[in-house]
Residue frames as qw, qx, qy, qz and C-alpha x, y, z in Angstrom:
[[0.740, -0.272, -0.157, 0.595, -93.08, -20.79, -4.67],
 [0.035, -0.993, -0.027, 0.110, -91.99, -17.32, -3.70],
 [0.735, 0.393, -0.113, 0.541, -88.74, -16.17, -5.32],
 [0.523, -0.552, -0.179, 0.624, -86.17, -14.32, -3.26],
 [0.287, 0.724, 0.200, 0.594, -86.30, -10.60, -4.11],
 [0.198, 0.238, -0.360, 0.880, -85.25, -7.46, -2.34],
 [0.518, -0.381, -0.058, -0.764, -88.86, -6.85, -1.35],
 [0.868, -0.233, -0.431, -0.080, -89.02, -10.36, 0.03],
 [0.591, 0.076, -0.483, 0.641, -85.84, -9.75, 2.02],
 [0.093, -0.315, 0.221, -0.918, -87.24, -6.55, 3.46],
 [0.729, -0.359, -0.245, -0.529, -90.43, -8.36, 4.40],
 [0.829, -0.143, -0.487, 0.235, -88.40, -11.00, 6.24],
 [0.372, 0.156, -0.395, 0.825, -86.31, -8.40, 8.02],
 [0.359, -0.375, 0.024, -0.855, -89.41, -6.44, 8.96],
 [0.821, -0.317, -0.393, -0.265, -90.97, -9.64, 10.32],
 [0.727, -0.106, -0.472, 0.487, -87.97, -10.23, 12.55],
 [0.128, 0.225, -0.252, 0.932, -88.14, -6.64, 13.71],
 [0.096, 0.347, 0.739, -0.569, -91.64, -7.30, 15.03],
 [0.397, 0.317, -0.139, -0.850, -93.54, -5.83, 12.09],
 [0.801, 0.237, 0.429, -0.343, -96.36, -7.88, 10.60],
 [0.244, -0.263, 0.806, 0.471, -95.14, -10.39, 8.03],
 [0.603, 0.313, -0.197, -0.707, -97.01, -10.90, 4.75],
 [0.881, 0.180, -0.300, -0.317, -97.39, -14.11, 2.72],
 [0.838, -0.401, 0.367, 0.038, -96.07, -17.41, 4.14],
 [0.104, 0.698, -0.653, -0.274, -92.68, -18.53, 2.86],
 [0.863, 0.220, -0.442, -0.103, -91.76, -21.68, 1.03],
 [0.857, -0.513, -0.016, 0.041, -90.39, -24.02, 3.73],
 [0.803, 0.039, -0.037, 0.593, -86.69, -24.12, 2.66],
 [0.214, 0.616, -0.004, 0.758, -86.56, -20.31, 2.29],
 [0.537, -0.751, -0.040, -0.381, -88.15, -19.86, 5.68],
 [0.897, -0.360, -0.041, 0.253, -85.61, -22.22, 7.26],
 [0.617, 0.319, -0.025, 0.719, -82.71, -20.38, 5.60],
 [0.062, -0.702, 0.005, -0.710, -83.99, -17.05, 6.89],
 [0.745, -0.644, -0.077, -0.157, -84.56, -18.49, 10.37],
 [0.871, -0.157, -0.048, 0.463, -80.95, -19.67, 10.45],
 [0.452, 0.368, 0.025, 0.812, -79.64, -16.29, 9.26],
 [0.257, -0.848, -0.313, -0.342, -81.96, -14.12, 11.36],
 [0.629, -0.703, -0.089, 0.320, -79.69, -13.85, 14.43],
 [0.579, -0.116, 0.240, 0.771, -76.70, -12.79, 12.31],
 [0.148, 0.597, 0.415, 0.670, -78.83, -10.39, 10.26],
 [0.384, -0.861, -0.325, -0.078, -80.15, -8.83, 13.44],
 [0.615, -0.581, 0.027, 0.532, -76.64, -8.04, 14.65],
 [0.444, 0.895, -0.047, 0.003, -75.57, -6.53, 11.30],
 [0.457, -0.662, 0.545, 0.237, -72.10, -7.93, 12.16],
 [0.629, 0.584, -0.402, -0.318, -70.44, -8.76, 8.82],
 [0.102, 0.411, -0.901, 0.093, -68.15, -11.44, 10.28],
 [0.445, 0.068, 0.783, -0.429, -70.99, -13.23, 12.05],
 [0.694, 0.502, 0.119, -0.503, -73.14, -12.97, 8.93],
 [0.463, 0.578, -0.635, -0.220, -70.40, -14.38, 6.70],
 [0.074, -0.254, 0.940, -0.214, -69.73, -17.27, 9.07],
 [0.572, 0.234, 0.603, -0.505, -73.45, -18.07, 9.35],
 [0.676, 0.570, -0.139, -0.446, -73.86, -17.99, 5.59],
 [0.356, 0.529, -0.764, -0.099, -70.80, -20.12, 4.86],
 [0.286, -0.153, 0.883, -0.339, -71.85, -22.67, 7.48],
 [0.698, 0.341, 0.360, -0.516, -75.05, -23.22, 5.52],
 [0.427, -0.082, 0.776, 0.457, -73.18, -24.36, 2.41],
 [0.035, -0.160, -0.651, -0.741, -75.15, -24.54, -0.81],
 [0.150, -0.609, -0.775, 0.073, -78.34, -24.65, 1.23],
 [0.161, -0.671, -0.263, 0.674, -77.86, -20.96, 1.99],
 [0.302, 0.107, 0.493, 0.809, -77.73, -19.87, -1.64],
 [0.014, -0.755, -0.577, -0.311, -81.27, -18.40, -1.60],
 [0.349, -0.888, -0.189, 0.232, -79.97, -15.88, 0.94],
 [0.684, 0.011, 0.140, 0.716, -76.76, -15.00, -0.91],
 [0.179, 0.641, 0.236, 0.708, -77.99, -11.65, -2.25],
 [0.468, -0.841, -0.164, -0.216, -79.17, -10.57, 1.20],
 [0.782, -0.478, 0.031, 0.398, -75.92, -11.58, 2.90],
 [0.595, 0.208, 0.195, 0.752, -73.70, -10.01, 0.25],
 [0.034, 0.722, 0.216, 0.656, -75.60, -6.71, 0.21],
 [0.589, -0.793, -0.141, -0.059, -75.73, -6.55, 4.02],
 [0.756, -0.318, 0.084, 0.566, -71.97, -7.06, 4.33],
 [0.423, 0.410, 0.257, 0.766, -71.39, -4.54, 1.54],
 [0.210, -0.847, -0.240, -0.425, -73.63, -1.97, 3.26],
 [0.697, -0.673, -0.053, 0.242, -71.61, -2.40, 6.44],
 [0.667, -0.011, 0.184, 0.722, -68.41, -1.70, 4.51],
 [0.172, 0.614, 0.285, 0.715, -69.91, 1.45, 3.02],
 [0.459, -0.855, -0.216, -0.106, -70.99, 2.63, 6.48],
 [0.705, -0.476, 0.080, 0.519, -67.37, 2.43, 7.59],
 [0.500, 0.271, 0.314, 0.760, -66.21, 4.13, 4.40],
 [0.060, -0.788, -0.310, -0.528, -68.67, 7.00, 4.84],
 [0.583, -0.805, -0.092, 0.059, -67.57, 7.38, 8.47],
 [0.189, 0.866, -0.447, 0.121, -63.96, 7.77, 7.30],
 [0.677, -0.425, 0.598, -0.061, -62.97, 4.38, 8.74],
 [0.597, 0.577, -0.444, -0.335, -61.23, 3.31, 5.55],
 [0.124, 0.372, -0.916, 0.082, -59.19, 0.42, 6.99],
 [0.459, 0.119, 0.755, -0.452, -62.31, -1.05, 8.63],
 [0.686, 0.516, 0.029, -0.512, -64.18, -0.67, 5.33],
 [0.416, 0.536, -0.708, -0.196, -61.37, -2.47, 3.50],
 [0.147, -0.177, 0.938, -0.258, -61.52, -5.34, 6.03],
 [0.590, 0.316, 0.542, -0.508, -65.29, -5.68, 5.59],
 [0.647, 0.595, -0.219, -0.424, -65.06, -5.56, 1.78],
 [0.214, 0.459, -0.861, -0.047, -62.26, -8.17, 1.87],
 [0.377, 0.032, 0.845, -0.378, -64.53, -10.36, 3.99],
 [0.672, 0.482, 0.215, -0.519, -67.28, -9.94, 1.39],
 [0.518, 0.589, -0.556, -0.275, -64.88, -11.03, -1.36],
 [0.035, -0.287, 0.944, -0.158, -63.79, -14.04, 0.70],
 [0.500, 0.236, 0.694, -0.461, -67.45, -14.95, 1.16],
 [0.658, 0.651, 0.337, -0.171, -68.44, -14.18, -2.45],
 [0.471, -0.394, 0.470, 0.634, -65.29, -14.49, -4.60],
 [0.332, 0.331, 0.681, 0.563, -67.27, -14.21, -7.83],
 [0.027, 0.858, 0.472, -0.202, -68.94, -10.92, -6.95],
 [0.418, 0.476, 0.165, 0.756, -68.09, -8.04, -9.27],
 [0.272, -0.851, -0.171, -0.415, -69.93, -5.72, -6.90],
 [0.743, -0.637, -0.006, 0.206, -67.82, -6.73, -3.88],
 [0.705, 0.029, 0.169, 0.688, -64.63, -6.23, -5.91],
 [0.162, 0.695, 0.233, 0.661, -65.86, -2.83, -7.09],
 [0.485, -0.849, -0.120, -0.172, -66.55, -1.78, -3.49],
 [0.780, -0.426, 0.086, 0.450, -63.05, -2.81, -2.40],
 [0.523, 0.363, 0.224, 0.738, -61.62, -0.82, -5.31],
 [0.119, -0.840, -0.201, -0.490, -63.54, 2.20, -4.07],
 [0.669, -0.736, -0.033, 0.101, -62.16, 1.80, -0.55],
 [0.741, -0.157, 0.174, 0.629, -58.57, 1.56, -1.79],
 [0.301, 0.609, 0.253, 0.689, -59.17, 4.58, -3.97],
 [0.364, -0.881, -0.134, -0.270, -60.39, 6.51, -0.91],
 [0.769, -0.542, 0.086, 0.328, -57.23, 5.41, 0.90],
 [0.135, 0.885, -0.351, -0.272, -55.11, 6.74, -1.96],
 [0.484, -0.289, 0.790, 0.240, -53.75, 3.33, -2.94],
 [0.588, 0.527, -0.171, -0.589, -54.43, 3.60, -6.65],
 [0.241, 0.354, -0.881, -0.201, -52.48, 0.46, -7.57],
 [0.148, 0.136, 0.937, -0.286, -54.68, -1.71, -5.34],
 [0.463, 0.485, 0.329, -0.665, -57.83, 0.16, -6.40],
 [0.484, 0.505, -0.472, -0.536, -57.08, -0.37, -10.09],
 [0.100, 0.187, -0.977, -0.029, -56.30, -4.06, -9.44],
 [0.256, 0.299, 0.828, -0.400, -59.71, -4.62, -7.80],
 [0.482, 0.563, 0.070, -0.667, -61.58, -2.54, -10.35],
 [0.352, 0.426, -0.718, -0.424, -59.97, -4.62, -13.12],
 [0.030, 0.030, 0.991, -0.125, -61.01, -7.86, -11.40],
 [0.386, 0.459, 0.533, -0.597, -64.54, -6.45, -11.14],
 [0.462, 0.569, -0.279, -0.621, -64.52, -5.59, -14.85],
 [0.146, 0.261, -0.927, -0.225, -63.32, -9.10, -15.70],
 [0.141, 0.275, 0.915, -0.258, -66.43, -10.49, -14.00],
 [0.264, 0.776, 0.529, -0.221, -68.75, -7.75, -15.26],
 [0.462, 0.114, 0.344, 0.810, -67.45, -6.09, -18.44],
 [0.023, -0.708, -0.430, -0.560, -70.38, -3.66, -18.34],
 [0.485, -0.688, -0.340, 0.419, -69.33, -2.18, -14.99],
 [0.321, 0.794, 0.112, 0.504, -69.07, 1.41, -16.17],
 [0.438, -0.888, 0.104, -0.090, -68.14, 2.64, -12.70],
 [0.804, -0.361, 0.305, 0.361, -65.01, 0.48, -12.58],
 [0.641, 0.432, 0.293, 0.562, -63.95, 1.51, -16.09],
 [0.034, 0.916, 0.088, 0.389, -64.44, 5.20, -15.26],
 [0.590, -0.787, 0.176, 0.045, -62.52, 4.97, -11.97],
 [0.818, -0.083, 0.302, 0.483, -59.60, 3.18, -13.64],
 [0.453, 0.650, 0.237, 0.563, -59.48, 5.86, -16.33],
 [0.217, -0.942, -0.005, -0.255, -59.59, 8.64, -13.72],
 [0.712, -0.629, 0.248, 0.191, -56.83, 7.13, -11.59],
 [0.766, 0.122, 0.319, 0.545, -54.58, 6.37, -14.55],
 [0.261, 0.810, 0.177, 0.494, -55.10, 9.94, -15.75],
 [0.425, -0.894, 0.098, -0.099, -54.20, 11.30, -12.29],
 [0.810, -0.358, 0.292, 0.361, -51.05, 9.15, -12.20],
 [0.627, 0.445, 0.269, 0.580, -49.98, 10.41, -15.63],
 [0.010, -0.918, -0.057, -0.393, -50.48, 14.01, -14.47],
 [0.653, -0.731, 0.180, 0.084, -48.50, 13.31, -11.30],
 [0.822, -0.023, 0.293, 0.488, -45.67, 11.82, -13.37],
 [0.403, 0.702, 0.195, 0.554, -45.60, 14.88, -15.65],
 [0.287, -0.928, 0.034, -0.237, -45.52, 17.22, -12.62],
 [0.775, -0.516, 0.250, 0.264, -42.61, 15.28, -11.03],
 [0.728, 0.253, 0.294, 0.566, -40.68, 15.30, -14.33],
 [0.183, 0.850, 0.145, 0.472, -41.25, 19.03, -14.74],
 [0.488, -0.864, 0.107, -0.068, -39.98, 19.72, -11.21],
 [0.850, -0.247, 0.234, 0.403, -36.71, 17.86, -11.91],
 [0.585, 0.508, 0.203, 0.598, -35.67, 20.25, -14.70]]
């Protein structure tokens, strides 16, 4: 039985793009990918989330692919400066994968880019609760709390 890996996912995606596919898939994995293929082809995070959730537990072999595809879409919006769209996509990813430390970390990053440090810290903390070794979240929290302390000092100094 072939295990689902990133390389496997890329092989599947390449096969749907018309590129030669390698080894045959185990029947349930092939069926899962066939059901997700139309949503994957559109790269539409909402359609992909709905397709995945409609599959129930049967879709679990594709969870990593779906989560990373939705996350990548959020980062595309973030890099394009479309912060509110990125936040919406990352929120969708969390709704689809509520136990994902990575999805929570990404949403924290989007709120940080928006300048909403309270929300960013809240999501980074939730990410850390799920993955205590998430060094990125710990560092970002420390940076934002340090910035807030400096801002508070500057405001206090200006009042005197």
